[in-house]
N, C-alpha and C positions, 0 to 999 in steps of 0.2 A: 504494500500500500504506500502511496506517495505521501510524504510529509512536507507540508507547506508552512512557511512562516509569513504572516501578514504584518507589515508595519502599520502603525496607526490603527490598530485593531479596536481601540476604544471609541473611535469616531464613528459617525453614522455609516459612511461607505465601508470602512473596515469591518464593522460589526455585521453589516448585511452580507458582505462577501464571506466572512467567517461562517455565518449560519448556512449560506448557500453551499459552501464547500463541504461542510459537515453532512449536509443532506446527500451530497454526491459521494459520500463514503471516504473522503480524504481524512487523514490525520492532520489537524490544523492547530497551529500554535500562533499566538499573537504577541506582539511587542509594542509597547506604547510608553509615553512619559507618565501617563496616568493609568493606574490599574483599577479596573472595575470588577465587581463581583458577578456581573451578568455573564461574563465570558470566561470559561475555564481555559486552562493552559495558556494564560497570558502572563507575560513577564513585564515587570516595570523596569525600563531601561531607556537611556538616551542613545540614539543611533551613533552619536559621536563617540561613545564609549565602546570602541572596537574590541577591546579585550573581553568585555562581558558578552557582546554579541557573538564573538567567535566561540566562546565557551558554550553558549546556548546552542549554536548551530552544530557543534561537534557532539555535545552531550546527547542531543535529541536526534542526531543523524538526519538533519534537514537537507532536502535536495533542491527545493525551490523556495525563492523569496519573492513576494509580491509587495512592491512599495508604491 
């Protein structure tokens, strides 16, 4: 199964895309400056923090990023 990371997942477009991809049976992760309780598998991080971003990508074995 493909693992996808969505940046800005707490925003309107990101959260809609997140839900859409879940329905299509993808494993979806989100990353945003603000973490909400409405979306599971969301990490709170700034995209400028490349160390944290790299750790998330490697740990979860993410193959695609949508930004």
